[in-house]
Biotite code that builds the C-alpha atoms (Angstrom):
import biotite.structure as struc

atoms = struc.array([
    struc.Atom([148.550, 93.093, 115.570], chain_id="A", res_id=1, res_name="UNK", atom_name="CA", element="C"),
    struc.Atom([147.409, 91.098, 112.568], chain_id="A", res_id=2, res_name="UNK", atom_name="CA", element="C"),
    struc.Atom([145.328, 87.946, 112.675], chain_id="A", res_id=3, res_name="UNK", atom_name="CA", element="C"),
    struc.Atom([148.349, 85.851, 111.726], chain_id="A", res_id=4, res_name="UNK", atom_name="CA", element="C"),
    struc.Atom([150.475, 87.132, 114.613], chain_id="A", res_id=5, res_name="UNK", atom_name="CA", element="C"),
    struc.Atom([147.728, 86.943, 117.254], chain_id="A", res_id=6, res_name="UNK", atom_name="CA", element="C"),
    struc.Atom([147.909, 83.580, 119.093], chain_id="A", res_id=7, res_name="UNK", atom_name="CA", element="C"),
    struc.Atom([144.351, 84.010, 120.420], chain_id="A", res_id=8, res_name="UNK", atom_name="CA", element="C"),
    struc.Atom([142.363, 85.819, 117.756], chain_id="A", res_id=9, res_name="UNK", atom_name="CA", element="C"),
    struc.Atom([138.943, 87.080, 118.720], chain_id="A", res_id=10, res_name="UNK", atom_name="CA", element="C"),
    struc.Atom([136.618, 86.444, 115.783], chain_id="A", res_id=11, res_name="UNK", atom_name="CA", element="C"),
    struc.Atom([134.430, 89.417, 116.755], chain_id="A", res_id=12, res_name="UNK", atom_name="CA", element="C"),
    struc.Atom([137.267, 91.906, 116.249], chain_id="A", res_id=13, res_name="UNK", atom_name="CA", element="C"),
    struc.Atom([137.610, 90.874, 112.622], chain_id="A", res_id=14, res_name="UNK", atom_name="CA", element="C"),
    struc.Atom([134.034, 91.851, 111.827], chain_id="A", res_id=15, res_name="UNK", atom_name="CA", element="C"),
    struc.Atom([133.181, 95.404, 110.948], chain_id="A", res_id=16, res_name="UNK", atom_name="CA", element="C"),
    struc.Atom([132.890, 97.697, 113.975], chain_id="A", res_id=17, res_name="UNK", atom_name="CA", element="C"),
    struc.Atom([129.128, 98.063, 113.506], chain_id="A", res_id=18, res_name="UNK", atom_name="CA", element="C"),
    struc.Atom([128.758, 94.257, 113.518], chain_id="A", res_id=19, res_name="UNK", atom_name="CA", element="C"),
    struc.Atom([130.732, 94.047, 116.742], chain_id="A", res_id=20, res_name="UNK", atom_name="CA", element="C"),
    struc.Atom([128.509, 96.697, 118.339], chain_id="A", res_id=21, res_name="UNK", atom_name="CA", element="C"),
    struc.Atom([125.321, 94.886, 117.272], chain_id="A", res_id=22, res_name="UNK", atom_name="CA", element="C"),
    struc.Atom([126.716, 91.565, 118.451], chain_id="A", res_id=23, res_name="UNK", atom_name="CA", element="C"),
    struc.Atom([127.502, 93.002, 121.897], chain_id="A", res_id=24, res_name="UNK", atom_name="CA", element="C"),
    struc.Atom([124.011, 94.490, 122.183], chain_id="A", res_id=25, res_name="UNK", atom_name="CA", element="C"),
    struc.Atom([122.499, 91.065, 121.544], chain_id="A", res_id=26, res_name="UNK", atom_name="CA", element="C"),
    struc.Atom([124.929, 89.072, 123.712], chain_id="A", res_id=27, res_name="UNK", atom_name="CA", element="C"),
    struc.Atom([125.189, 91.484, 126.636], chain_id="A", res_id=28, res_name="UNK", atom_name="CA", element="C"),
    struc.Atom([121.847, 92.642, 128.007], chain_id="A", res_id=29, res_name="UNK", atom_name="CA", element="C"),
    struc.Atom([121.711, 95.873, 129.959], chain_id="A", res_id=30, res_name="UNK", atom_name="CA", element="C"),
    struc.Atom([123.335, 94.970, 133.271], chain_id="A", res_id=31, res_name="UNK", atom_name="CA", element="C"),
    struc.Atom([120.907, 96.990, 135.354], chain_id="A", res_id=32, res_name="UNK", atom_name="CA", element="C"),
    struc.Atom([118.044, 94.840, 134.074], chain_id="A", res_id=33, res_name="UNK", atom_name="CA", element="C"),
    struc.Atom([119.655, 91.842, 135.788], chain_id="A", res_id=34, res_name="UNK", atom_name="CA", element="C"),
    struc.Atom([119.436, 93.360, 139.283], chain_id="A", res_id=35, res_name="UNK", atom_name="CA", element="C"),
    struc.Atom([116.733, 96.042, 139.362], chain_id="A", res_id=36, res_name="UNK", atom_name="CA", element="C"),
    struc.Atom([113.151, 94.935, 139.933], chain_id="A", res_id=37, res_name="UNK", atom_name="CA", element="C"),
    struc.Atom([110.512, 96.035, 137.482], chain_id="A", res_id=38, res_name="UNK", atom_name="CA", element="C"),
    struc.Atom([107.233, 97.713, 138.412], chain_id="A", res_id=39, res_name="UNK", atom_name="CA", element="C"),
    struc.Atom([105.144, 95.361, 140.537], chain_id="A", res_id=40, res_name="UNK", atom_name="CA", element="C"),
    struc.Atom([107.868, 92.717, 140.624], chain_id="A", res_id=41, res_name="UNK", atom_name="CA", element="C"),
    struc.Atom([108.649, 91.189, 144.030], chain_id="A", res_id=42, res_name="UNK", atom_name="CA", element="C"),
    struc.Atom([112.123, 90.137, 145.153], chain_id="A", res_id=43, res_name="UNK", atom_name="CA", element="C"),
    struc.Atom([110.904, 86.973, 146.898], chain_id="A", res_id=44, res_name="UNK", atom_name="CA", element="C"),
    struc.Atom([107.660, 85.033, 146.675], chain_id="A", res_id=45, res_name="UNK", atom_name="CA", element="C"),
    struc.Atom([106.678, 82.013, 148.741], chain_id="A", res_id=46, res_name="UNK", atom_name="CA", element="C"),
    struc.Atom([104.438, 79.111, 147.807], chain_id="A", res_id=47, res_name="UNK", atom_name="CA", element="C"),
    struc.Atom([103.479, 76.410, 150.313], chain_id="A", res_id=48, res_name="UNK", atom_name="CA", element="C"),
    struc.Atom([104.435, 72.940, 149.085], chain_id="A", res_id=49, res_name="UNK", atom_name="CA", element="C"),
    struc.Atom([101.343, 70.737, 149.466], chain_id="A", res_id=50, res_name="UNK", atom_name="CA", element="C"),
    struc.Atom([102.908, 67.390, 148.542], chain_id="A", res_id=51, res_name="UNK", atom_name="CA", element="C"),
    struc.Atom([105.120, 67.199, 151.637], chain_id="A", res_id=52, res_name="UNK", atom_name="CA", element="C"),
    struc.Atom([104.570, 68.562, 155.164], chain_id="A", res_id=53, res_name="UNK", atom_name="CA", element="C"),
    struc.Atom([106.348, 71.669, 156.456], chain_id="A", res_id=54, res_name="UNK", atom_name="CA", element="C"),
    struc.Atom([107.716, 72.649, 153.060], chain_id="A", res_id=55, res_name="UNK", atom_name="CA", element="C"),
    struc.Atom([107.689, 75.721, 150.876], chain_id="A", res_id=56, res_name="UNK", atom_name="CA", element="C"),
    struc.Atom([109.214, 76.974, 147.643], chain_id="A", res_id=57, res_name="UNK", atom_name="CA", element="C"),
    struc.Atom([110.707, 80.473, 147.620], chain_id="A", res_id=58, res_name="UNK", atom_name="CA", element="C"),
    struc.Atom([111.284, 82.175, 144.258], chain_id="A", res_id=59, res_name="UNK", atom_name="CA", element="C"),
    struc.Atom([114.050, 84.780, 144.280], chain_id="A", res_id=60, res_name="UNK", atom_name="CA", element="C"),
    struc.Atom([113.921, 87.268, 141.397], chain_id="A", res_id=61, res_name="UNK", atom_name="CA", element="C"),
    struc.Atom([117.038, 89.001, 140.065], chain_id="A", res_id=62, res_name="UNK", atom_name="CA", element="C"),
    struc.Atom([119.347, 86.615, 141.953], chain_id="A", res_id=63, res_name="UNK", atom_name="CA", element="C"),
    struc.Atom([121.556, 83.727, 140.860], chain_id="A", res_id=64, res_name="UNK", atom_name="CA", element="C"),
    struc.Atom([123.691, 80.828, 142.094], chain_id="A", res_id=65, res_name="UNK", atom_name="CA", element="C"),
    struc.Atom([125.607, 83.055, 144.514], chain_id="A", res_id=66, res_name="UNK", atom_name="CA", element="C"),
    struc.Atom([122.675, 83.655, 146.835], chain_id="A", res_id=67, res_name="UNK", atom_name="CA", element="C"),
    struc.Atom([121.131, 80.260, 146.098], chain_id="A", res_id=68, res_name="UNK", atom_name="CA", element="C"),
    struc.Atom([124.202, 78.374, 147.249], chain_id="A", res_id=69, res_name="UNK", atom_name="CA", element="C"),
    struc.Atom([124.725, 80.650, 150.270], chain_id="A", res_id=70, res_name="UNK", atom_name="CA", element="C"),
    struc.Atom([121.169, 80.034, 151.460], chain_id="A", res_id=71, res_name="UNK", atom_name="CA", element="C"),
    struc.Atom([121.238, 76.313, 150.718], chain_id="A", res_id=72, res_name="UNK", atom_name="CA", element="C"),
    struc.Atom([124.484, 75.745, 152.597], chain_id="A", res_id=73, res_name="UNK", atom_name="CA", element="C"),
    struc.Atom([123.376, 77.881, 155.563], chain_id="A", res_id=74, res_name="UNK", atom_name="CA", element="C"),
    struc.Atom([120.041, 76.057, 155.765], chain_id="A", res_id=75, res_name="UNK", atom_name="CA", element="C"),
    struc.Atom([121.868, 72.704, 155.802], chain_id="A", res_id=76, res_name="UNK", atom_name="CA", element="C"),
    struc.Atom([123.585, 73.765, 159.029], chain_id="A", res_id=77, res_name="UNK", atom_name="CA", element="C"),
    struc.Atom([120.240, 74.131, 160.822], chain_id="A", res_id=78, res_name="UNK", atom_name="CA", element="C"),
    struc.Atom([119.267, 70.798, 162.410], chain_id="A", res_id=79, res_name="UNK", atom_name="CA", element="C"),
    struc.Atom([115.563, 71.690, 162.128], chain_id="A", res_id=80, res_name="UNK", atom_name="CA", element="C"),
    struc.Atom([115.804, 71.873, 158.319], chain_id="A", res_id=81, res_name="UNK", atom_name="CA", element="C"),
    struc.Atom([115.359, 68.420, 156.776], chain_id="A", res_id=82, res_name="UNK", atom_name="CA", element="C"),
    struc.Atom([115.854, 69.502, 153.155], chain_id="A", res_id=83, res_name="UNK", atom_name="CA", element="C"),
    struc.Atom([117.005, 72.537, 151.239], chain_id="A", res_id=84, res_name="UNK", atom_name="CA", element="C"),
    struc.Atom([117.913, 72.822, 147.612], chain_id="A", res_id=85, res_name="UNK", atom_name="CA", element="C"),
    struc.Atom([117.675, 75.307, 144.791], chain_id="A", res_id=86, res_name="UNK", atom_name="CA", element="C"),
    struc.Atom([117.428, 75.273, 141.027], chain_id="A", res_id=87, res_name="UNK", atom_name="CA", element="C"),
    struc.Atom([118.016, 77.862, 138.346], chain_id="A", res_id=88, res_name="UNK", atom_name="CA", element="C"),
    struc.Atom([115.621, 77.404, 135.436], chain_id="A", res_id=89, res_name="UNK", atom_name="CA", element="C"),
    struc.Atom([117.919, 78.974, 132.836], chain_id="A", res_id=90, res_name="UNK", atom_name="CA", element="C"),
    struc.Atom([121.432, 80.421, 133.187], chain_id="A", res_id=91, res_name="UNK", atom_name="CA", element="C"),
    struc.Atom([120.507, 83.667, 131.420], chain_id="A", res_id=92, res_name="UNK", atom_name="CA", element="C"),
    struc.Atom([117.458, 84.339, 133.607], chain_id="A", res_id=93, res_name="UNK", atom_name="CA", element="C"),
    struc.Atom([118.446, 85.725, 137.033], chain_id="A", res_id=94, res_name="UNK", atom_name="CA", element="C"),
    struc.Atom([115.921, 83.775, 139.091], chain_id="A", res_id=95, res_name="UNK", atom_name="CA", element="C"),
    struc.Atom([116.027, 80.674, 141.265], chain_id="A", res_id=96, res_name="UNK", atom_name="CA", element="C"),
    struc.Atom([113.655, 78.525, 143.301], chain_id="A", res_id=97, res_name="UNK", atom_name="CA", element="C"),
    struc.Atom([114.669, 77.474, 146.828], chain_id="A", res_id=98, res_name="UNK", atom_name="CA", element="C"),
    struc.Atom([112.808, 74.491, 148.274], chain_id="A", res_id=99, res_name="UNK", atom_name="CA", element="C"),
    struc.Atom([112.895, 74.182, 152.073], chain_id="A", res_id=100, res_name="UNK", atom_name="CA", element="C"),
    struc.Atom([111.429, 71.484, 154.309], chain_id="A", res_id=101, res_name="UNK", atom_name="CA", element="C"),
    struc.Atom([111.627, 71.552, 158.101], chain_id="A", res_id=102, res_name="UNK", atom_name="CA", element="C"),
    struc.Atom([110.854, 69.124, 160.918], chain_id="A", res_id=103, res_name="UNK", atom_name="CA", element="C"),
    struc.Atom([107.893, 71.221, 162.072], chain_id="A", res_id=104, res_name="UNK", atom_name="CA", element="C"),
    struc.Atom([109.683, 72.899, 164.969], chain_id="A", res_id=105, res_name="UNK", atom_name="CA", element="C"),
    struc.Atom([110.243, 75.955, 162.753], chain_id="A", res_id=106, res_name="UNK", atom_name="CA", element="C"),
    struc.Atom([108.417, 77.101, 159.637], chain_id="A", res_id=107, res_name="UNK", atom_name="CA", element="C"),
    struc.Atom([110.256, 77.167, 156.301], chain_id="A", res_id=108, res_name="UNK", atom_name="CA", element="C"),
    struc.Atom([109.825, 80.947, 156.183], chain_id="A", res_id=109, res_name="UNK", atom_name="CA", element="C"),
    struc.Atom([111.401, 81.381, 159.631], chain_id="A", res_id=110, res_name="UNK", atom_name="CA", element="C"),
    struc.Atom([114.251, 79.047, 158.640], chain_id="A", res_id=111, res_name="UNK", atom_name="CA", element="C"),
    struc.Atom([114.999, 81.140, 155.529], chain_id="A", res_id=112, res_name="UNK", atom_name="CA", element="C"),
    struc.Atom([114.807, 84.394, 157.513], chain_id="A", res_id=113, res_name="UNK", atom_name="CA", element="C"),
    struc.Atom([117.205, 82.983, 160.122], chain_id="A", res_id=114, res_name="UNK", atom_name="CA", element="C"),
    struc.Atom([119.582, 81.838, 157.376], chain_id="A", res_id=115, res_name="UNK", atom_name="CA", element="C"),
    struc.Atom([119.508, 85.330, 155.824], chain_id="A", res_id=116, res_name="UNK", atom_name="CA", element="C"),
    struc.Atom([120.265, 86.968, 159.185], chain_id="A", res_id=117, res_name="UNK", atom_name="CA", element="C"),
    struc.Atom([123.135, 84.533, 159.784], chain_id="A", res_id=118, res_name="UNK", atom_name="CA", element="C"),
    struc.Atom([124.608, 85.220, 156.339], chain_id="A", res_id=119, res_name="UNK", atom_name="CA", element="C"),
    struc.Atom([124.439, 88.991, 156.869], chain_id="A", res_id=120, res_name="UNK", atom_name="CA", element="C"),
    struc.Atom([126.147, 88.558, 160.249], chain_id="A", res_id=121, res_name="UNK", atom_name="CA", element="C"),
    struc.Atom([128.876, 86.369, 158.706], chain_id="A", res_id=122, res_name="UNK", atom_name="CA", element="C"),
    struc.Atom([129.466, 88.911, 155.946], chain_id="A", res_id=123, res_name="UNK", atom_name="CA", element="C"),
    struc.Atom([129.787, 91.717, 158.512], chain_id="A", res_id=124, res_name="UNK", atom_name="CA", element="C"),
    struc.Atom([132.431, 89.699, 160.375], chain_id="A", res_id=125, res_name="UNK", atom_name="CA", element="C"),
    struc.Atom([134.221, 88.952, 157.099], chain_id="A", res_id=126, res_name="UNK", atom_name="CA", element="C"),
    struc.Atom([134.235, 92.650, 156.216], chain_id="A", res_id=127, res_name="UNK", atom_name="CA", element="C"),
    struc.Atom([135.654, 93.604, 159.626], chain_id="A", res_id=128, res_name="UNK", atom_name="CA", element="C"),
    struc.Atom([138.366, 90.939, 159.450], chain_id="A", res_id=129, res_name="UNK", atom_name="CA", element="C"),
    struc.Atom([139.306, 91.868, 155.898], chain_id="A", res_id=130, res_name="UNK", atom_name="CA", element="C"),
    struc.Atom([139.534, 95.567, 156.779], chain_id="A", res_id=131, res_name="UNK", atom_name="CA", element="C"),
    struc.Atom([141.678, 94.766, 159.815], chain_id="A", res_id=132, res_name="UNK", atom_name="CA", element="C"),
    struc.Atom([144.068, 92.586, 157.804], chain_id="A", res_id=133, res_name="UNK", atom_name="CA", element="C"),
    struc.Atom([144.243, 95.185, 155.021], chain_id="A", res_id=134, res_name="UNK", atom_name="CA", element="C"),
    struc.Atom([145.176, 97.905, 157.503], chain_id="A", res_id=135, res_name="UNK", atom_name="CA", element="C"),
    struc.Atom([147.805, 95.652, 159.117], chain_id="A", res_id=136, res_name="UNK", atom_name="CA", element="C"),
    struc.Atom([149.284, 94.956, 155.683], chain_id="A", res_id=137, res_name="UNK", atom_name="CA", element="C"),
    struc.Atom([149.496, 98.693, 154.948], chain_id="A", res_id=138, res_name="UNK", atom_name="CA", element="C"),
    struc.Atom([151.248, 99.273, 158.308], chain_id="A", res_id=139, res_name="UNK", atom_name="CA", element="C"),
    struc.Atom([153.689, 96.440, 157.639], chain_id="A", res_id=140, res_name="UNK", atom_name="CA", element="C"),
    struc.Atom([154.424, 97.808, 154.138], chain_id="A", res_id=141, res_name="UNK", atom_name="CA", element="C"),
    struc.Atom([155.080, 101.303, 155.544], chain_id="A", res_id=142, res_name="UNK", atom_name="CA", element="C"),
    struc.Atom([157.425, 99.862, 158.214], chain_id="A", res_id=143, res_name="UNK", atom_name="CA", element="C"),
    struc.Atom([159.349, 97.918, 155.549], chain_id="A", res_id=144, res_name="UNK", atom_name="CA", element="C"),
    struc.Atom([159.761, 101.071, 153.417], chain_id="A", res_id=145, res_name="UNK", atom_name="CA", element="C"),
    struc.Atom([161.049, 103.151, 156.343], chain_id="A", res_id=146, res_name="UNK", atom_name="CA", element="C"),
])
């Protein structure tokens, strides 16, 4: 298809193939570098927040908005958590900071651990329900074909 006939031309395809390859190498980092930890790199670090009581900041390496929002929303459901929020410093750097403050009945670390356990439990239930519905759909499709 020529450029004139293509309603949505991709400007990269009109460069030489070597230019496209170089452009992709620059724009798309190696995907494994976004999830695998380097030597000596920790997945999660915790720093006690000294400006407010019962607060801590957790830094999650090689994670993004997906986990940040899951943890934040789960922590909001706990009545002992007075504040939880996260920020991503830069969209191309897979790292976020989660700030948690509690009422003192539970430590921020215990609140985050409980939230993680609850999320894993919810995902296990979701997986079971999805598998069950998928199998029921396959049975219904087979009955309709027969």
